[in-house]
Residue frames as qw, qx, qy, qz and C-alpha x, y, z in Angstrom:
[[0.000, -0.892, -0.451, 0.007, -0.02, 0.01, 0.00],
 [0.400, 0.427, 0.002, 0.811, 1.39, 3.37, -1.07],
 [0.337, -0.708, -0.422, 0.456, 1.63, 6.04, 1.60],
 [0.263, 0.680, 0.155, 0.667, 1.30, 9.74, 0.85],
 [0.398, -0.323, -0.429, 0.743, 2.66, 12.24, 3.37],
 [0.041, 0.882, 0.369, -0.291, 1.15, 15.61, 4.14],
 [0.204, -0.640, 0.345, 0.655, 4.26, 17.29, 2.69],
 [0.256, 0.065, 0.790, 0.553, 3.76, 15.43, -0.63],
 [0.131, 0.725, 0.674, 0.053, 0.09, 16.50, -0.76],
 [0.098, -0.867, -0.095, 0.480, 1.09, 20.11, -0.11],
 [0.241, -0.427, 0.561, 0.667, 3.74, 20.06, -2.79],
 [0.228, 0.336, 0.823, 0.397, 1.34, 18.46, -5.31],
 [0.043, 0.840, 0.520, -0.150, -1.28, 21.12, -4.47],
 [0.182, -0.748, 0.148, 0.621, 1.28, 23.90, -4.79],
 [0.202, -0.243, 0.688, 0.653, 2.25, 22.65, -8.27],
 [0.085, 0.453, 0.802, 0.381, -1.32, 22.39, -9.47],
 [0.145, -0.848, -0.501, -0.094, -3.83, 24.59, -7.68],
 [0.442, -0.640, -0.061, 0.626, -1.14, 26.86, -6.23],
 [0.335, 0.057, 0.437, 0.833, -0.45, 28.20, -9.70],
 [0.054, -0.668, -0.573, -0.472, -3.90, 29.71, -9.65],
 [0.046, -0.643, 0.114, -0.756, -3.01, 32.09, -6.85],
 [0.767, -0.579, -0.258, -0.100, -3.54, 30.16, -3.61],
 [0.083, -0.796, 0.508, -0.319, -1.25, 31.15, -0.77],
 [0.376, 0.271, -0.856, 0.227, 0.92, 28.67, 1.11],
 [0.278, -0.048, 0.679, -0.678, -1.36, 28.88, 4.12],
 [0.729, 0.228, 0.041, -0.644, -4.42, 28.08, 2.03],
 [0.661, 0.339, -0.652, -0.151, -2.63, 25.16, 0.41],
 [0.129, 0.205, -0.866, 0.438, -1.64, 23.78, 3.81],
 [0.497, 0.075, 0.488, -0.714, -5.26, 24.03, 5.01],
 [0.777, 0.305, -0.230, -0.500, -6.55, 22.35, 1.87],
 [0.475, 0.310, -0.821, 0.072, -4.00, 19.51, 2.28],
 [0.110, -0.069, 0.806, -0.577, -5.11, 18.98, 5.86],
 [0.637, 0.203, 0.186, -0.720, -8.78, 19.15, 4.79],
 [0.713, 0.337, -0.511, -0.341, -8.22, 16.58, 2.05],
 [0.378, 0.243, -0.862, 0.235, -6.31, 14.19, 4.25],
 [0.375, -0.094, 0.597, -0.703, -8.93, 14.48, 6.99],
 [0.812, 0.196, -0.033, -0.549, -11.28, 12.58, 4.65],
 [0.797, 0.345, -0.492, -0.066, -8.87, 9.94, 3.45],
 [0.652, -0.621, 0.412, -0.138, -6.64, 9.40, 6.50],
 [0.327, -0.422, 0.825, 0.185, -5.06, 5.97, 5.89],
 [0.653, 0.376, 0.655, -0.057, -7.51, 4.83, 3.22],
 [0.276, -0.026, 0.571, 0.772, -7.54, 5.23, -0.53],
 [0.140, -0.409, -0.610, -0.664, -11.21, 5.98, -0.98],
 [0.164, 0.172, 0.516, -0.823, -14.11, 7.87, 0.53],
 [0.157, 0.526, 0.826, 0.131, -17.79, 7.19, 0.00],
 [0.051, 0.363, 0.269, 0.891, -19.54, 10.09, -1.73],
 [0.439, -0.678, -0.535, -0.249, -22.55, 9.99, 0.66],
 [0.590, -0.482, -0.336, 0.554, -20.32, 11.28, 3.39],
 [0.330, 0.039, 0.115, 0.936, -19.70, 14.57, 1.58],
 [0.171, 0.724, 0.400, -0.536, -21.62, 17.78, 1.83],
 [0.573, 0.766, 0.256, 0.138, -22.25, 19.77, -1.36],
 [0.022, -0.952, 0.304, 0.027, -19.38, 22.11, -0.42],
 [0.586, -0.446, 0.653, 0.179, -17.03, 19.17, 0.13],
 [0.738, 0.376, 0.536, 0.163, -18.08, 17.72, -3.21],
 [0.356, 0.934, -0.011, 0.026, -17.25, 21.04, -4.96],
 [0.257, -0.793, 0.546, 0.091, -13.74, 20.90, -3.50],
 [0.701, -0.106, 0.692, 0.136, -13.39, 17.27, -4.55],
 [0.666, 0.665, 0.324, 0.097, -14.41, 18.15, -8.13],
 [0.146, 0.948, -0.282, -0.016, -11.76, 20.88, -8.16],
 [0.441, -0.571, 0.688, 0.080, -9.18, 18.37, -6.95],
 [0.775, 0.254, 0.571, 0.101, -10.35, 15.85, -9.55],
 [0.502, 0.862, 0.051, 0.042, -9.78, 18.50, -12.21],
 [0.077, -0.858, 0.508, -0.001, -6.26, 19.03, -10.85],
 [0.698, 0.351, -0.621, -0.057, -5.66, 15.26, -11.25],
 [0.031, -0.401, 0.765, -0.503, -5.44, 14.34, -7.61],
 [0.518, 0.081, 0.711, -0.469, -8.71, 12.53, -7.25],
 [0.332, 0.024, -0.726, -0.602, -10.91, 10.28, -9.42],
 [0.652, -0.066, 0.353, -0.668, -14.25, 8.63, -8.97],
 [0.227, 0.037, -0.942, -0.243, -15.67, 5.14, -9.31],
 [0.655, -0.166, 0.146, -0.723, -18.95, 3.49, -8.58],
 [0.007, 0.074, -0.995, 0.068, -20.14, 0.12, -7.40],
 [0.628, -0.157, -0.261, -0.716, -23.53, -1.41, -7.98],
 [0.081, -0.076, 0.924, -0.365, -25.11, -3.59, -5.29],
 [0.478, -0.313, -0.641, -0.512, -28.30, -5.60, -5.66],
 [0.277, -0.213, 0.590, -0.728, -30.42, -5.03, -2.52],
 [0.255, 0.143, 0.929, -0.225, -33.09, -7.49, -1.19],
 [0.487, 0.576, 0.380, -0.535, -36.01, -5.78, -2.92],
 [0.712, 0.362, 0.498, 0.337, -34.32, -6.53, -6.28],
 [0.226, 0.973, 0.045, 0.018, -33.31, -2.95, -6.85],
 [0.735, 0.263, -0.127, 0.612, -29.84, -1.78, -7.85],
 [0.351, -0.916, -0.056, 0.187, -28.08, 0.57, -5.43],
 [0.634, 0.572, -0.133, 0.503, -25.17, 2.61, -6.75],
 [0.580, -0.738, -0.030, 0.343, -22.42, 3.59, -4.37],
 [0.475, 0.807, -0.106, 0.333, -20.07, 6.36, -5.54],
 [0.754, -0.492, -0.014, 0.435, -16.52, 6.61, -4.24],
 [0.217, 0.936, -0.269, 0.064, -13.75, 9.20, -4.46],
 [0.934, -0.081, -0.006, 0.348, -10.29, 7.72, -4.89],
 [0.217, -0.895, 0.282, 0.269, -7.07, 9.49, -3.88],
 [0.826, 0.523, -0.128, 0.164, -4.61, 9.22, -6.75],
 [0.662, -0.676, 0.204, 0.252, -1.54, 8.58, -4.56],
 [0.742, 0.074, 0.351, 0.567, 0.80, 7.84, -7.48],
 [0.290, 0.757, 0.262, 0.523, -0.10, 11.11, -9.16],
 [0.369, -0.926, 0.016, -0.082, 0.37, 13.06, -5.91],
 [0.748, -0.438, 0.291, 0.405, 3.80, 11.48, -5.39],
 [0.625, 0.361, 0.370, 0.585, 4.74, 12.20, -9.00],
 [0.045, 0.902, 0.179, 0.390, 3.67, 15.87, -8.68],
 [0.545, -0.829, 0.101, 0.071, 5.52, 16.22, -5.40],
 [0.748, -0.311, 0.370, 0.455, 8.73, 14.84, -6.87],
 [0.558, 0.754, 0.208, 0.278, 8.64, 16.94, -10.03],
 [0.570, -0.227, 0.017, 0.790, 11.92, 18.75, -10.48],
 [0.095, 0.868, 0.196, -0.446, 11.49, 22.53, -10.72],
 [0.170, -0.519, 0.528, 0.650, 14.32, 22.73, -13.26],
 [0.274, 0.248, 0.854, 0.366, 12.34, 20.59, -15.68],
 [0.135, 0.800, 0.566, -0.146, 9.41, 22.92, -15.41],
 [0.091, -0.793, 0.151, 0.583, 11.65, 25.95, -16.05],
 [0.243, -0.212, 0.734, 0.598, 13.06, 24.34, -19.23],
 [0.221, 0.529, 0.800, 0.177, 9.55, 23.69, -20.49],
 [0.039, 0.880, 0.324, -0.346, 8.59, 27.27, -19.83],
 [0.214, -0.591, 0.374, 0.682, 11.59, 28.59, -21.80],
 [0.369, 0.204, 0.776, 0.470, 10.31, 26.95, -24.93],
 [0.165, 0.835, 0.523, 0.043, 7.62, 29.67, -25.21],
 [0.271, -0.748, 0.048, 0.604, 10.21, 32.49, -24.92],
 [0.462, 0.121, 0.576, 0.663, 10.89, 32.23, -28.64],
 [0.106, 0.794, 0.516, 0.303, 7.95, 34.55, -29.24],
 [0.327, -0.888, -0.100, 0.307, 9.44, 37.14, -26.90],
 [0.529, -0.354, 0.392, 0.664, 12.54, 37.28, -29.03],
 [0.393, 0.551, 0.559, 0.479, 10.64, 38.37, -32.16],
 [0.133, -0.117, -0.025, 0.984, 10.87, 42.08, -33.00],
 [0.366, 0.550, 0.416, -0.625, 7.81, 44.29, -33.43],
 [0.323, 0.513, -0.470, -0.641, 8.64, 44.51, -37.12],
 [0.105, 0.092, -0.974, -0.181, 8.52, 40.75, -37.44],
 [0.196, 0.403, 0.798, -0.404, 5.17, 40.63, -35.70],
 [0.351, 0.610, 0.083, -0.706, 3.79, 43.43, -37.90],
 [0.227, 0.395, -0.703, -0.546, 4.97, 41.71, -41.05],
 [0.175, -0.076, -0.974, -0.120, 3.11, 38.49, -40.22],
 [0.261, 0.301, 0.577, -0.713, 0.02, 40.13, -38.79],
 [0.240, 0.457, 0.782, 0.349, -3.10, 39.31, -40.83],
 [0.077, -0.078, -0.103, -0.989, -4.85, 42.29, -42.32],
 [0.055, 0.524, 0.803, -0.278, -8.28, 42.93, -40.86],
 [0.075, 0.539, 0.423, 0.724, -10.65, 45.13, -42.86],
 [0.346, -0.809, -0.251, -0.405, -11.71, 48.20, -40.94],
 [0.726, -0.408, -0.279, 0.479, -8.80, 48.02, -38.47],
 [0.179, -0.928, 0.001, 0.327, -7.21, 51.28, -37.20],
 [0.505, -0.346, 0.519, 0.597, -4.08, 50.45, -39.24],
 [0.418, 0.488, 0.635, 0.429, -6.11, 50.67, -42.47],
 [0.015, 0.960, 0.279, -0.028, -7.22, 54.23, -41.66],
 [0.387, -0.763, 0.268, 0.443, -3.64, 55.36, -41.04],
 [0.510, -0.041, 0.629, 0.586, -2.41, 53.99, -44.37],
 [0.297, 0.695, 0.578, 0.307, -5.22, 55.70, -46.32],
 [0.136, -0.952, -0.168, 0.215, -4.55, 59.15, -44.79]]
């Protein structure tokens, strides 16, 4: 069984949701909040969540840290009962926590090529739009 530490969860949150402007204190609180549901288990039953909790879980699912699954159980009256679970993606959290910052910087530098282009180069390749302010300047 894979174990995820609070520090790993915080790092993973910092590298996903933290990029959207969350402070370190908010990330620490969110990590504690998340781990209060899972503790030493991998899954949480959805029935236990409030609508607010579920909203947070959907946000964490979008960040790649949670996923869902369901189980169908046949009850005595012959009806099917669906149980929904949230699963903590421990491998993904560990992977995010161990990501090397240098690798991320290298990836970010690949977009700098556009910053190196001169204004003249940008102007030369700009598509002409009828009725743009540039058209009026050229006619005058």
